[in-house]
PyMOL CGO cylinders between C-alpha atoms (Angstrom):
from pymol import cmd
from pymol.cgo import CYLINDER

trace = [
    CYLINDER, 103.25, 104.84, 90.41, 104.93, 101.40, 91.31, 0.3, 1, 1, 1, 1, 1, 1,
    CYLINDER, 104.93, 101.40, 91.31, 104.33, 100.12, 87.47, 0.3, 1, 1, 1, 1, 1, 1,
    CYLINDER, 104.33, 100.12, 87.47, 106.13, 103.36, 86.15, 0.3, 1, 1, 1, 1, 1, 1,
    CYLINDER, 106.13, 103.36, 86.15, 109.63, 102.98, 87.11, 0.3, 1, 1, 1, 1, 1, 1,
    CYLINDER, 109.63, 102.98, 87.11, 110.86, 101.60, 84.02, 0.3, 1, 1, 1, 1, 1, 1,
    CYLINDER, 110.86, 101.60, 84.02, 109.63, 104.60, 81.92, 0.3, 1, 1, 1, 1, 1, 1,
    CYLINDER, 109.63, 104.60, 81.92, 112.45, 107.22, 80.60, 0.3, 1, 1, 1, 1, 1, 1,
    CYLINDER, 112.45, 107.22, 80.60, 112.03, 110.91, 80.75, 0.3, 1, 1, 1, 1, 1, 1,
    CYLINDER, 112.03, 110.91, 80.75, 111.23, 111.28, 77.28, 0.3, 1, 1, 1, 1, 1, 1,
    CYLINDER, 111.23, 111.28, 77.28, 108.25, 108.80, 78.01, 0.3, 1, 1, 1, 1, 1, 1,
    CYLINDER, 108.25, 108.80, 78.01, 106.94, 110.59, 80.96, 0.3, 1, 1, 1, 1, 1, 1,
    CYLINDER, 106.94, 110.59, 80.96, 107.02, 113.88, 79.54, 0.3, 1, 1, 1, 1, 1, 1,
    CYLINDER, 107.02, 113.88, 79.54, 104.16, 112.71, 77.00, 0.3, 1, 1, 1, 1, 1, 1,
    CYLINDER, 104.16, 112.71, 77.00, 101.96, 110.84, 79.65, 0.3, 1, 1, 1, 1, 1, 1,
    CYLINDER, 101.96, 110.84, 79.65, 98.64, 112.28, 80.94, 0.3, 1, 1, 1, 1, 1, 1,
    CYLINDER, 98.64, 112.28, 80.94, 96.69, 111.04, 83.81, 0.3, 1, 1, 1, 1, 1, 1,
    CYLINDER, 96.69, 111.04, 83.81, 93.25, 112.42, 83.42, 0.3, 1, 1, 1, 1, 1, 1,
    CYLINDER, 93.25, 112.42, 83.42, 92.24, 110.51, 86.53, 0.3, 1, 1, 1, 1, 1, 1,
    CYLINDER, 92.24, 110.51, 86.53, 94.96, 111.18, 88.87, 0.3, 1, 1, 1, 1, 1, 1,
    CYLINDER, 94.96, 111.18, 88.87, 93.17, 114.00, 91.05, 0.3, 1, 1, 1, 1, 1, 1,
    CYLINDER, 93.17, 114.00, 91.05, 89.89, 112.02, 91.24, 0.3, 1, 1, 1, 1, 1, 1,
    CYLINDER, 89.89, 112.02, 91.24, 89.13, 109.49, 93.85, 0.3, 1, 1, 1, 1, 1, 1,
    CYLINDER, 89.13, 109.49, 93.85, 87.29, 106.02, 93.04, 0.3, 1, 1, 1, 1, 1, 1,
    CYLINDER, 87.29, 106.02, 93.04, 84.04, 106.89, 94.13, 0.3, 1, 1, 1, 1, 1, 1,
    CYLINDER, 84.04, 106.89, 94.13, 84.32, 110.34, 92.11, 0.3, 1, 1, 1, 1, 1, 1,
    CYLINDER, 84.32, 110.34, 92.11, 85.36, 108.45, 88.77, 0.3, 1, 1, 1, 1, 1, 1,
    CYLINDER, 85.36, 108.45, 88.77, 82.21, 106.12, 89.35, 0.3, 1, 1, 1, 1, 1, 1,
    CYLINDER, 82.21, 106.12, 89.35, 79.94, 109.06, 89.44, 0.3, 1, 1, 1, 1, 1, 1,
    CYLINDER, 79.94, 109.06, 89.44, 81.50, 110.70, 86.29, 0.3, 1, 1, 1, 1, 1, 1,
    CYLINDER, 81.50, 110.70, 86.29, 81.06, 107.35, 84.40, 0.3, 1, 1, 1, 1, 1, 1,
    CYLINDER, 81.06, 107.35, 84.40, 77.28, 107.20, 85.54, 0.3, 1, 1, 1, 1, 1, 1,
    CYLINDER, 77.28, 107.20, 85.54, 77.04, 110.81, 84.23, 0.3, 1, 1, 1, 1, 1, 1,
    CYLINDER, 77.04, 110.81, 84.23, 78.39, 110.11, 80.76, 0.3, 1, 1, 1, 1, 1, 1,
    CYLINDER, 78.39, 110.11, 80.76, 76.51, 106.73, 80.64, 0.3, 1, 1, 1, 1, 1, 1,
    CYLINDER, 76.51, 106.73, 80.64, 79.76, 104.90, 80.21, 0.3, 1, 1, 1, 1, 1, 1,
    CYLINDER, 79.76, 104.90, 80.21, 78.80, 100.77, 80.03, 0.3, 1, 1, 1, 1, 1, 1,
    CYLINDER, 78.80, 100.77, 80.03, 81.30, 100.05, 82.78, 0.3, 1, 1, 1, 1, 1, 1,
    CYLINDER, 81.30, 100.05, 82.78, 80.19, 102.59, 85.31, 0.3, 1, 1, 1, 1, 1, 1,
    CYLINDER, 80.19, 102.59, 85.31, 78.64, 99.74, 87.33, 0.3, 1, 1, 1, 1, 1, 1,
    CYLINDER, 78.64, 99.74, 87.33, 81.15, 97.03, 86.61, 0.3, 1, 1, 1, 1, 1, 1,
    CYLINDER, 81.15, 97.03, 86.61, 82.47, 94.95, 89.68, 0.3, 1, 1, 1, 1, 1, 1,
    CYLINDER, 82.47, 94.95, 89.68, 86.02, 95.67, 90.70, 0.3, 1, 1, 1, 1, 1, 1,
    CYLINDER, 86.02, 95.67, 90.70, 88.52, 92.75, 89.75, 0.3, 1, 1, 1, 1, 1, 1,
    CYLINDER, 88.52, 92.75, 89.75, 91.06, 91.56, 92.16, 0.3, 1, 1, 1, 1, 1, 1,
    CYLINDER, 91.06, 91.56, 92.16, 92.27, 89.00, 89.63, 0.3, 1, 1, 1, 1, 1, 1,
    CYLINDER, 92.27, 89.00, 89.63, 94.20, 89.68, 86.50, 0.3, 1, 1, 1, 1, 1, 1,
    CYLINDER, 94.20, 89.68, 86.50, 91.79, 92.26, 84.85, 0.3, 1, 1, 1, 1, 1, 1,
    CYLINDER, 91.79, 92.26, 84.85, 92.69, 91.31, 81.13, 0.3, 1, 1, 1, 1, 1, 1,
    CYLINDER, 92.69, 91.31, 81.13, 91.88, 87.70, 81.42, 0.3, 1, 1, 1, 1, 1, 1,
    CYLINDER, 91.88, 87.70, 81.42, 88.25, 86.34, 81.05, 0.3, 1, 1, 1, 1, 1, 1,
    CYLINDER, 88.25, 86.34, 81.05, 86.83, 84.98, 84.12, 0.3, 1, 1, 1, 1, 1, 1,
    CYLINDER, 86.83, 84.98, 84.12, 88.52, 84.84, 87.32, 0.3, 1, 1, 1, 1, 1, 1,
    CYLINDER, 88.52, 84.84, 87.32, 90.80, 82.01, 87.28, 0.3, 1, 1, 1, 1, 1, 1,
    CYLINDER, 90.80, 82.01, 87.28, 94.27, 82.37, 85.48, 0.3, 1, 1, 1, 1, 1, 1,
    CYLINDER, 94.27, 82.37, 85.48, 95.03, 78.79, 85.82, 0.3, 1, 1, 1, 1, 1, 1,
    CYLINDER, 95.03, 78.79, 85.82, 92.93, 77.91, 82.86, 0.3, 1, 1, 1, 1, 1, 1,
    CYLINDER, 92.93, 77.91, 82.86, 94.54, 80.54, 80.89, 0.3, 1, 1, 1, 1, 1, 1,
    CYLINDER, 94.54, 80.54, 80.89, 97.98, 78.87, 81.80, 0.3, 1, 1, 1, 1, 1, 1,
    CYLINDER, 97.98, 78.87, 81.80, 96.81, 75.40, 81.09, 0.3, 1, 1, 1, 1, 1, 1,
    CYLINDER, 96.81, 75.40, 81.09, 95.80, 75.95, 77.74, 0.3, 1, 1, 1, 1, 1, 1,
    CYLINDER, 95.80, 75.95, 77.74, 99.00, 77.84, 76.79, 0.3, 1, 1, 1, 1, 1, 1,
    CYLINDER, 99.00, 77.84, 76.79, 101.91, 75.85, 78.52, 0.3, 1, 1, 1, 1, 1, 1,
    CYLINDER, 101.91, 75.85, 78.52, 103.04, 73.69, 75.70, 0.3, 1, 1, 1, 1, 1, 1,
    CYLINDER, 103.04, 73.69, 75.70, 104.69, 71.34, 78.30, 0.3, 1, 1, 1, 1, 1, 1,
    CYLINDER, 104.69, 71.34, 78.30, 101.75, 71.17, 80.41, 0.3, 1, 1, 1, 1, 1, 1,
    CYLINDER, 101.75, 71.17, 80.41, 101.45, 71.43, 84.18, 0.3, 1, 1, 1, 1, 1, 1,
    CYLINDER, 101.45, 71.43, 84.18, 102.47, 68.52, 86.18, 0.3, 1, 1, 1, 1, 1, 1,
    CYLINDER, 102.47, 68.52, 86.18, 102.10, 67.83, 89.80, 0.3, 1, 1, 1, 1, 1, 1,
    CYLINDER, 102.10, 67.83, 89.80, 104.85, 67.41, 92.07, 0.3, 1, 1, 1, 1, 1, 1,
    CYLINDER, 104.85, 67.41, 92.07, 105.91, 67.31, 95.87, 0.3, 1, 1, 1, 1, 1, 1,
    CYLINDER, 105.91, 67.31, 95.87, 105.18, 69.36, 98.70, 0.3, 1, 1, 1, 1, 1, 1,
    CYLINDER, 105.18, 69.36, 98.70, 107.89, 69.13, 101.27, 0.3, 1, 1, 1, 1, 1, 1,
    CYLINDER, 107.89, 69.13, 101.27, 108.54, 70.84, 104.61, 0.3, 1, 1, 1, 1, 1, 1,
    CYLINDER, 108.54, 70.84, 104.61, 111.92, 72.95, 105.21, 0.3, 1, 1, 1, 1, 1, 1,
    CYLINDER, 111.92, 72.95, 105.21, 113.39, 69.55, 106.49, 0.3, 1, 1, 1, 1, 1, 1,
    CYLINDER, 113.39, 69.55, 106.49, 112.31, 68.02, 103.29, 0.3, 1, 1, 1, 1, 1, 1,
    CYLINDER, 112.31, 68.02, 103.29, 109.60, 65.73, 104.73, 0.3, 1, 1, 1, 1, 1, 1,
    CYLINDER, 109.60, 65.73, 104.73, 107.11, 65.13, 101.90, 0.3, 1, 1, 1, 1, 1, 1,
    CYLINDER, 107.11, 65.13, 101.90, 103.73, 66.46, 103.04, 0.3, 1, 1, 1, 1, 1, 1,
    CYLINDER, 103.73, 66.46, 103.04, 101.61, 66.08, 99.85, 0.3, 1, 1, 1, 1, 1, 1,
    CYLINDER, 101.61, 66.08, 99.85, 101.53, 67.10, 96.12, 0.3, 1, 1, 1, 1, 1, 1,
    CYLINDER, 101.53, 67.10, 96.12, 100.92, 70.29, 94.52, 0.3, 1, 1, 1, 1, 1, 1,
    CYLINDER, 100.92, 70.29, 94.52, 98.90, 70.74, 91.06, 0.3, 1, 1, 1, 1, 1, 1,
    CYLINDER, 98.90, 70.74, 91.06, 101.83, 72.51, 89.40, 0.3, 1, 1, 1, 1, 1, 1,
    CYLINDER, 101.83, 72.51, 89.40, 104.36, 75.12, 90.33, 0.3, 1, 1, 1, 1, 1, 1,
    CYLINDER, 104.36, 75.12, 90.33, 102.92, 77.44, 87.83, 0.3, 1, 1, 1, 1, 1, 1,
    CYLINDER, 102.92, 77.44, 87.83, 99.95, 77.95, 90.28, 0.3, 1, 1, 1, 1, 1, 1,
    CYLINDER, 99.95, 77.95, 90.28, 101.65, 78.91, 93.22, 0.3, 1, 1, 1, 1, 1, 1,
    CYLINDER, 101.65, 78.91, 93.22, 103.59, 81.95, 94.54, 0.3, 1, 1, 1, 1, 1, 1,
    CYLINDER, 103.59, 81.95, 94.54, 106.14, 82.67, 97.37, 0.3, 1, 1, 1, 1, 1, 1,
    CYLINDER, 106.14, 82.67, 97.37, 103.79, 83.60, 100.56, 0.3, 1, 1, 1, 1, 1, 1,
    CYLINDER, 103.79, 83.60, 100.56, 100.96, 81.78, 99.28, 0.3, 1, 1, 1, 1, 1, 1,
    CYLINDER, 100.96, 81.78, 99.28, 98.94, 80.42, 102.19, 0.3, 1, 1, 1, 1, 1, 1,
    CYLINDER, 98.94, 80.42, 102.19, 95.45, 79.49, 100.88, 0.3, 1, 1, 1, 1, 1, 1,
    CYLINDER, 95.45, 79.49, 100.88, 94.83, 76.30, 98.53, 0.3, 1, 1, 1, 1, 1, 1,
    CYLINDER, 94.83, 76.30, 98.53, 97.78, 74.62, 99.79, 0.3, 1, 1, 1, 1, 1, 1,
    CYLINDER, 97.78, 74.62, 99.79, 95.86, 71.45, 100.66, 0.3, 1, 1, 1, 1, 1, 1,
    CYLINDER, 95.86, 71.45, 100.66, 97.93, 70.47, 103.54, 0.3, 1, 1, 1, 1, 1, 1,
    CYLINDER, 97.93, 70.47, 103.54, 97.14, 70.63, 107.21, 0.3, 1, 1, 1, 1, 1, 1,
    CYLINDER, 97.14, 70.63, 107.21, 100.18, 71.25, 109.69, 0.3, 1, 1, 1, 1, 1, 1,
    CYLINDER, 100.18, 71.25, 109.69, 98.59, 72.49, 112.66, 0.3, 1, 1, 1, 1, 1, 1,
    CYLINDER, 98.59, 72.49, 112.66, 99.89, 75.95, 112.19, 0.3, 1, 1, 1, 1, 1, 1,
    CYLINDER, 99.89, 75.95, 112.19, 99.71, 78.63, 109.40, 0.3, 1, 1, 1, 1, 1, 1,
    CYLINDER, 99.71, 78.63, 109.40, 101.82, 77.55, 106.36, 0.3, 1, 1, 1, 1, 1, 1,
    CYLINDER, 101.82, 77.55, 106.36, 103.21, 79.48, 103.61, 0.3, 1, 1, 1, 1, 1, 1,
    CYLINDER, 103.21, 79.48, 103.61, 105.01, 78.65, 100.21, 0.3, 1, 1, 1, 1, 1, 1,
    CYLINDER, 105.01, 78.65, 100.21, 108.64, 79.60, 101.27, 0.3, 1, 1, 1, 1, 1, 1,
    CYLINDER, 108.64, 79.60, 101.27, 110.29, 78.30, 98.07, 0.3, 1, 1, 1, 1, 1, 1,
    CYLINDER, 110.29, 78.30, 98.07, 109.36, 77.00, 94.87, 0.3, 1, 1, 1, 1, 1, 1,
    CYLINDER, 109.36, 77.00, 94.87, 111.97, 74.81, 92.81, 0.3, 1, 1, 1, 1, 1, 1,
    CYLINDER, 111.97, 74.81, 92.81, 111.43, 74.57, 89.37, 0.3, 1, 1, 1, 1, 1, 1,
    CYLINDER, 111.43, 74.57, 89.37, 114.34, 72.26, 88.63, 0.3, 1, 1, 1, 1, 1, 1,
    CYLINDER, 114.34, 72.26, 88.63, 112.52, 69.45, 91.01, 0.3, 1, 1, 1, 1, 1, 1,
    CYLINDER, 112.52, 69.45, 91.01, 109.33, 70.86, 90.17, 0.3, 1, 1, 1, 1, 1, 1,
    CYLINDER, 109.33, 70.86, 90.17, 108.63, 70.86, 94.10, 0.3, 1, 1, 1, 1, 1, 1,
    CYLINDER, 108.63, 70.86, 94.10, 107.36, 73.35, 96.56, 0.3, 1, 1, 1, 1, 1, 1,
    CYLINDER, 107.36, 73.35, 96.56, 108.35, 74.12, 100.42, 0.3, 1, 1, 1, 1, 1, 1,
    CYLINDER, 108.35, 74.12, 100.42, 106.26, 75.14, 102.92, 0.3, 1, 1, 1, 1, 1, 1,
    CYLINDER, 106.26, 75.14, 102.92, 107.32, 76.86, 106.14, 0.3, 1, 1, 1, 1, 1, 1,
    CYLINDER, 107.32, 76.86, 106.14, 106.21, 79.02, 108.86, 0.3, 1, 1, 1, 1, 1, 1,
    CYLINDER, 106.21, 79.02, 108.86, 105.71, 83.08, 108.65, 0.3, 1, 1, 1, 1, 1, 1,
    CYLINDER, 105.71, 83.08, 108.65, 109.27, 83.66, 109.94, 0.3, 1, 1, 1, 1, 1, 1,
    CYLINDER, 109.27, 83.66, 109.94, 111.04, 81.41, 107.55, 0.3, 1, 1, 1, 1, 1, 1,
    CYLINDER, 111.04, 81.41, 107.55, 109.74, 84.05, 104.70, 0.3, 1, 1, 1, 1, 1, 1,
    CYLINDER, 109.74, 84.05, 104.70, 111.00, 87.04, 106.83, 0.3, 1, 1, 1, 1, 1, 1,
    CYLINDER, 111.00, 87.04, 106.83, 114.27, 88.37, 104.59, 0.3, 1, 1, 1, 1, 1, 1,
    CYLINDER, 114.27, 88.37, 104.59, 116.24, 91.48, 104.72, 0.3, 1, 1, 1, 1, 1, 1,
    CYLINDER, 116.24, 91.48, 104.72, 118.46, 91.22, 101.66, 0.3, 1, 1, 1, 1, 1, 1,
    CYLINDER, 118.46, 91.22, 101.66, 117.90, 90.59, 97.77, 0.3, 1, 1, 1, 1, 1, 1,
    CYLINDER, 117.90, 90.59, 97.77, 119.35, 91.61, 94.56, 0.3, 1, 1, 1, 1, 1, 1,
    CYLINDER, 119.35, 91.61, 94.56, 117.72, 93.17, 92.01, 0.3, 1, 1, 1, 1, 1, 1,
    CYLINDER, 117.72, 93.17, 92.01, 118.79, 92.87, 88.27, 0.3, 1, 1, 1, 1, 1, 1,
    CYLINDER, 118.79, 92.87, 88.27, 117.90, 95.16, 85.16, 0.3, 1, 1, 1, 1, 1, 1,
    CYLINDER, 117.90, 95.16, 85.16, 118.10, 98.09, 87.43, 0.3, 1, 1, 1, 1, 1, 1,
    CYLINDER, 118.10, 98.09, 87.43, 116.63, 101.41, 85.64, 0.3, 1, 1, 1, 1, 1, 1,
    CYLINDER, 116.63, 101.41, 85.64, 116.87, 104.72, 87.37, 0.3, 1, 1, 1, 1, 1, 1,
    CYLINDER, 116.87, 104.72, 87.37, 114.34, 107.70, 85.99, 0.3, 1, 1, 1, 1, 1, 1,
    CYLINDER, 114.34, 107.70, 85.99, 117.63, 110.00, 86.44, 0.3, 1, 1, 1, 1, 1, 1,
    CYLINDER, 117.63, 110.00, 86.44, 121.41, 109.16, 86.35, 0.3, 1, 1, 1, 1, 1, 1,
    CYLINDER, 121.41, 109.16, 86.35, 122.45, 107.98, 89.77, 0.3, 1, 1, 1, 1, 1, 1,
    CYLINDER, 122.45, 107.98, 89.77, 125.28, 109.88, 91.32, 0.3, 1, 1, 1, 1, 1, 1,
    CYLINDER, 125.28, 109.88, 91.32, 126.51, 107.68, 94.00, 0.3, 1, 1, 1, 1, 1, 1,
    CYLINDER, 126.51, 107.68, 94.00, 127.10, 104.15, 94.37, 0.3, 1, 1, 1, 1, 1, 1,
    CYLINDER, 127.10, 104.15, 94.37, 125.06, 103.75, 97.65, 0.3, 1, 1, 1, 1, 1, 1,
    CYLINDER, 125.06, 103.75, 97.65, 121.45, 105.04, 98.44, 0.3, 1, 1, 1, 1, 1, 1,
    CYLINDER, 121.45, 105.04, 98.44, 119.26, 104.81, 101.09, 0.3, 1, 1, 1, 1, 1, 1,
    CYLINDER, 119.26, 104.81, 101.09, 115.64, 104.38, 99.57, 0.3, 1, 1, 1, 1, 1, 1,
    CYLINDER, 115.64, 104.38, 99.57, 112.02, 103.13, 100.48, 0.3, 1, 1, 1, 1, 1, 1,
    CYLINDER, 112.02, 103.13, 100.48, 111.50, 100.15, 98.40, 0.3, 1, 1, 1, 1, 1, 1,
    CYLINDER, 111.50, 100.15, 98.40, 108.38, 98.48, 97.38, 0.3, 1, 1, 1, 1, 1, 1,
    CYLINDER, 108.38, 98.48, 97.38, 108.78, 94.83, 96.64, 0.3, 1, 1, 1, 1, 1, 1,
    CYLINDER, 108.78, 94.83, 96.64, 105.06, 94.26, 95.27, 0.3, 1, 1, 1, 1, 1, 1,
    CYLINDER, 105.06, 94.26, 95.27, 102.36, 96.68, 94.41, 0.3, 1, 1, 1, 1, 1, 1,
    CYLINDER, 102.36, 96.68, 94.41, 100.36, 96.26, 97.63, 0.3, 1, 1, 1, 1, 1, 1,
    CYLINDER, 100.36, 96.26, 97.63, 103.54, 96.26, 100.00, 0.3, 1, 1, 1, 1, 1, 1,
    CYLINDER, 103.54, 96.26, 100.00, 103.98, 99.08, 102.21, 0.3, 1, 1, 1, 1, 1, 1,
    CYLINDER, 103.98, 99.08, 102.21, 107.25, 100.81, 101.27, 0.3, 1, 1, 1, 1, 1, 1,
    CYLINDER, 107.25, 100.81, 101.27, 109.99, 100.10, 103.74, 0.3, 1, 1, 1, 1, 1, 1,
    CYLINDER, 109.99, 100.10, 103.74, 113.36, 101.79, 104.36, 0.3, 1, 1, 1, 1, 1, 1,
    CYLINDER, 113.36, 101.79, 104.36, 116.31, 100.21, 102.59, 0.3, 1, 1, 1, 1, 1, 1,
    CYLINDER, 116.31, 100.21, 102.59, 119.70, 100.71, 101.49, 0.3, 1, 1, 1, 1, 1, 1,
    CYLINDER, 119.70, 100.71, 101.49, 120.54, 99.95, 97.95, 0.3, 1, 1, 1, 1, 1, 1,
    CYLINDER, 120.54, 99.95, 97.95, 124.16, 99.48, 96.50, 0.3, 1, 1, 1, 1, 1, 1,
    CYLINDER, 124.16, 99.48, 96.50, 125.06, 99.39, 92.90, 0.3, 1, 1, 1, 1, 1, 1,
    CYLINDER, 125.06, 99.39, 92.90, 127.07, 96.44, 92.06, 0.3, 1, 1, 1, 1, 1, 1,
    CYLINDER, 127.07, 96.44, 92.06, 127.51, 96.19, 88.39, 0.3, 1, 1, 1, 1, 1, 1,
    CYLINDER, 127.51, 96.19, 88.39, 124.43, 95.15, 86.29, 0.3, 1, 1, 1, 1, 1, 1,
    CYLINDER, 124.43, 95.15, 86.29, 122.70, 94.22, 89.86, 0.3, 1, 1, 1, 1, 1, 1,
    CYLINDER, 122.70, 94.22, 89.86, 121.60, 96.27, 92.71, 0.3, 1, 1, 1, 1, 1, 1,
    CYLINDER, 121.60, 96.27, 92.71, 121.80, 94.83, 96.39, 0.3, 1, 1, 1, 1, 1, 1,
    CYLINDER, 121.80, 94.83, 96.39, 118.82, 95.64, 98.69, 0.3, 1, 1, 1, 1, 1, 1,
    CYLINDER, 118.82, 95.64, 98.69, 119.30, 95.46, 102.30, 0.3, 1, 1, 1, 1, 1, 1,
    CYLINDER, 119.30, 95.46, 102.30, 116.15, 96.42, 104.45, 0.3, 1, 1, 1, 1, 1, 1,
    CYLINDER, 116.15, 96.42, 104.45, 116.28, 98.03, 107.55, 0.3, 1, 1, 1, 1, 1, 1,
    CYLINDER, 116.28, 98.03, 107.55, 113.79, 95.55, 108.90, 0.3, 1, 1, 1, 1, 1, 1,
    CYLINDER, 113.79, 95.55, 108.90, 113.09, 91.84, 107.59, 0.3, 1, 1, 1, 1, 1, 1,
    CYLINDER, 113.09, 91.84, 107.59, 110.34, 91.71, 104.84, 0.3, 1, 1, 1, 1, 1, 1,
    CYLINDER, 110.34, 91.71, 104.84, 107.65, 89.16, 104.29, 0.3, 1, 1, 1, 1, 1, 1,
    CYLINDER, 107.65, 89.16, 104.29, 108.02, 87.07, 101.05, 0.3, 1, 1, 1, 1, 1, 1,
    CYLINDER, 108.02, 87.07, 101.05, 110.32, 88.93, 98.93, 0.3, 1, 1, 1, 1, 1, 1,
    CYLINDER, 110.32, 88.93, 98.93, 109.91, 86.92, 95.64, 0.3, 1, 1, 1, 1, 1, 1,
    CYLINDER, 109.91, 86.92, 95.64, 112.08, 86.76, 92.82, 0.3, 1, 1, 1, 1, 1, 1,
    CYLINDER, 112.08, 86.76, 92.82, 110.24, 87.93, 89.52, 0.3, 1, 1, 1, 1, 1, 1,
    CYLINDER, 110.24, 87.93, 89.52, 108.54, 90.77, 91.12, 0.3, 1, 1, 1, 1, 1, 1,
    CYLINDER, 108.54, 90.77, 91.12, 109.71, 94.44, 90.91, 0.3, 1, 1, 1, 1, 1, 1,
    CYLINDER, 109.71, 94.44, 90.91, 111.45, 96.12, 93.32, 0.3, 1, 1, 1, 1, 1, 1,
    CYLINDER, 111.45, 96.12, 93.32, 110.70, 99.84, 93.22, 0.3, 1, 1, 1, 1, 1, 1,
    CYLINDER, 110.70, 99.84, 93.22, 112.74, 102.64, 94.92, 0.3, 1, 1, 1, 1, 1, 1,
    CYLINDER, 112.74, 102.64, 94.92, 111.17, 105.76, 96.42, 0.3, 1, 1, 1, 1, 1, 1,
    CYLINDER, 111.17, 105.76, 96.42, 112.47, 109.29, 97.58, 0.3, 1, 1, 1, 1, 1, 1,
    CYLINDER, 112.47, 109.29, 97.58, 109.30, 110.59, 99.32, 0.3, 1, 1, 1, 1, 1, 1,
    CYLINDER, 109.30, 110.59, 99.32, 106.52, 110.11, 97.06, 0.3, 1, 1, 1, 1, 1, 1,
    CYLINDER, 106.52, 110.11, 97.06, 108.69, 110.20, 94.17, 0.3, 1, 1, 1, 1, 1, 1,
    CYLINDER, 108.69, 110.20, 94.17, 109.78, 107.06, 91.93, 0.3, 1, 1, 1, 1, 1, 1,
    CYLINDER, 109.78, 107.06, 91.93, 113.59, 107.03, 91.61, 0.3, 1, 1, 1, 1, 1, 1,
    CYLINDER, 113.59, 107.03, 91.61, 113.85, 103.72, 89.59, 0.3, 1, 1, 1, 1, 1, 1,
    CYLINDER, 113.85, 103.72, 89.59, 113.58, 100.05, 90.54, 0.3, 1, 1, 1, 1, 1, 1,
    CYLINDER, 113.58, 100.05, 90.54, 114.28, 96.39, 88.94, 0.3, 1, 1, 1, 1, 1, 1,
    CYLINDER, 114.28, 96.39, 88.94, 113.28, 92.85, 89.06, 0.3, 1, 1, 1, 1, 1, 1,
    CYLINDER, 113.28, 92.85, 89.06, 114.24, 90.82, 92.22, 0.3, 1, 1, 1, 1, 1, 1,
    CYLINDER, 114.24, 90.82, 92.22, 116.59, 88.09, 91.39, 0.3, 1, 1, 1, 1, 1, 1,
    CYLINDER, 116.59, 88.09, 91.39, 117.86, 86.50, 94.39, 0.3, 1, 1, 1, 1, 1, 1,
    CYLINDER, 117.86, 86.50, 94.39, 116.57, 86.78, 97.92, 0.3, 1, 1, 1, 1, 1, 1,
    CYLINDER, 116.57, 86.78, 97.92, 119.24, 85.99, 101.01, 0.3, 1, 1, 1, 1, 1, 1,
]
cmd.load_cgo(trace, "trace")
């Protein structure tokens, strides 16, 4: 449901989800029964439509300007090492940083203008507010202020928050701080188990 928030009612009316009531195990049983060639295919945790398991090679081949190394710094601006290109990192990333600090370190900021990455502690990534652009609601909102449960990535446990409409953007204020709210990800609004809208995270405060 996280991926459906942009659709309009005229589109949703035409959608059929034939697997909606089946578990993953039941689907595999049916695939074997009908001798589908993907019945035994391993599950993918990566981008399923790319060949192989490493998206980095895909990016390297298609980024016309190339991918250049840059500085890894801490929250005080001290240089800790070098990264392989900011396209290969995401907010909240902990693995593959190539830097040992004596404590668990996470990517807390990516500065594309300076081509540098900032590492911090987990608490540095705990934030309560963000703005959301390109907000779309499945129905027409009747108020300027709502209380929703908000999901900030597809595998995130949705959390209670207040959403305030501000022109073309929506300000989201969580009741409790959330880990690694990331610009570019979708923030999706739920009432119970119903998707009511969402948008693209623009800024984090």
